[in-house]
C-alpha positions in Angstrom: -25.0 -2.6 -21.5 -26.8 -0.2 -19.3 -27.3 3.5 -19.9 -25.0 4.3 -16.9 -22.2 2.1 -18.3 -22.5 3.5 -21.7 -22.5 7.1 -20.3 -19.3 6.3 -18.2 -17.7 4.9 -21.2 -18.3 8.0 -23.1 -17.1 10.2 -20.3 -13.8 8.0 -20.3 -13.5 8.8 -23.9 -14.3 12.4 -23.7 -11.6 12.9 -20.9 -9.1 11.2 -23.1 -10.0 13.3 -26.1 -10.6 16.8 -24.5 -9.1 18.9 -21.7 -12.0 18.9 -19.4 -11.6 21.4 -16.7 -15.1 21.3 -15.1 -18.0 19.1 -14.6 -20.4 21.6 -16.5 -18.1 21.4 -19.5 -18.3 17.6 -19.4 -22.2 17.9 -19.2 -22.0 20.0 -22.4 -19.7 17.6 -24.1 -22.0 14.7 -23.4 -25.0 16.8 -24.5 -23.1 17.2 -27.9 -23.2 13.5 -28.2 -26.9 13.3 -27.3 -26.3 12.1 -23.8 -28.4 13.8 -21.2 -26.9 14.0 -17.8 -27.0 16.4 -15.0 -24.0 17.8 -13.1 -24.8 15.6 -10.2 -24.9 12.6 -12.3 -21.5 13.5 -13.9 -20.1 14.1 -10.5 -21.1 10.5 -9.3 -19.8 9.1 -12.6 -16.4 10.7 -12.2 -16.2 9.4 -8.6 -17.0 5.8 -9.6 -14.6 6.1 -12.6 -11.9 7.2 -10.1 -11.3 10.3 -12.2 -8.9 12.8 -10.7 -7.8 16.3 -11.5 -4.4 16.5 -12.9 -2.3 19.6 -13.8 -1.4 20.0 -17.4 1.8 21.6 -18.7 -0.1 24.9 -19.2 -1.2 25.0 -15.6 -4.8 24.0 -16.0 -6.3 21.3 -14.0 -8.2 18.7 -16.1 -10.0 15.6 -15.2 -8.3 12.3 -16.1 -9.3 8.5 -15.5 -6.3 6.1 -14.7 -6.2 3.6 -17.6 -4.4 0.7 -16.1 -5.0 -0.2 -12.5 -1.5 -1.8 -12.1 0.3 1.4 -13.3 -2.0 4.3 -11.9 -2.9 4.3 -8.2 -5.5 6.5 -6.5 -3.8 8.9 -4.2 -3.8 8.0 -0.5 -6.0 11.1 0.3 -8.6 9.9 -2.2 -8.5 6.7 -0.5 -9.0 8.2 2.9 -12.0 10.1 1.6 -13.7 7.2 -0.1 -13.1 4.9 2.6 -14.0 7.4 5.4 -17.2 8.4 3.5 -18.2 4.8 2.6 -16.9 2.1 4.8 -18.8 1.5 8.0 -17.4 -1.9 9.1 -14.4 -3.9 8.5 -14.1 -7.6 9.5 -11.6 -10.4 8.7 -11.9 -14.0 8.3 -8.5 -15.6 7.6 -7.4 -14.3 4.2 -10.6 -12.4 3.5 -11.5 -8.9 4.5 -15.2 -8.0 4.6 -16.2 -4.3 4.3 -19.7 -3.0 4.8 -21.0 0.2 3.1 -24.2 2.0 2.9 -26.5 0.4 0.1 -25.3 0.8 -3.4 -21.8 1.9 -2.4 -19.8 -1.4 -2.4 -18.7 -0.9 -6.1 -17.3 2.7 -5.5 -15.2 1.4 -2.6 -14.1 -1.8 -4.5 -13.0 0.3 -7.6 -11.0 2.7 -5.3 -9.2 -0.4 -3.7 -8.6 -2.0 -6.9 -6.7 1.2 -8.1 -4.5 1.5 -5.0 -2.4 -1.4 -5.3 -2.6 -2.1 -1.5 0.1 -4.8 -0.9 -1.5 -8.1 -0.2 -4.9 -7.3 -1.9 -5.3 -9.7 -4.8 -8.7 -8.5 -5.9 -12.1 -7.5 -4.8 -15.8 -8.7 -5.2 -18.6 -6.2 -4.6 -22.3 -6.6 -4.0 -24.6 -3.9 -3.1 -23.6 -3.0 0.5 -20.7 -5.5 1.1 -17.4 -6.1 -0.6 -14.9 -8.9 0.0 -11.1 -8.3 -0.4 -9.2 -11.3 -1.3 -5.8 -11.3 0.5 -2.6 -12.9 -0.2 -1.7 -15.6 2.2 -1.1 -14.5 5.8 -1.7 -10.7 5.3 -5.3 -10.5 6.3 -4.8 -8.8 9.6 -2.4 -6.2 8.2 -4.7 -5.3 5.3 -7.7 -5.2 7.6 -5.7 -2.8 9.9 -4.7 -0.7 6.9 -8.3 -0.4 5.7 -9.5 0.3 9.2 -6.9 3.2 9.6 -7.7 4.6 6.2 -11.4 4.6 6.9 -10.9 6.2 10.3 -12.3 3.2 12.1 -9.2 2.2 14.2 
């Protein structure tokens, strides 16, 4: 397991065990567990994990990571931001939709798509700068159009 994977696993556990209201607080909690991370690293990790801020009963906003992709969906505005920032091209071939991203970004987009529950998307396969969406039969063009619209490419 890579250091990044281990750090992100710890972040997920820390967010589950503590009311973390800021990235600097998360950096401090990681340091208490002998994990060195900058605020910028934590920010990227939170994005990759799909962490969102949720309001608690007391009114504070804390970070949370959705646990089950089938039950927790990334908000549409989050999808628009992720796709708008990272997707540079959308192409379709039958029941496959191919997305191009800057180098090293495909997994971020794939994770966001996996969490949305877009009707017709069976799953994603991500490389470095390309990801493939496997689409349910006969929904390829509709899904491609949805992704283009969310990415601001239509």
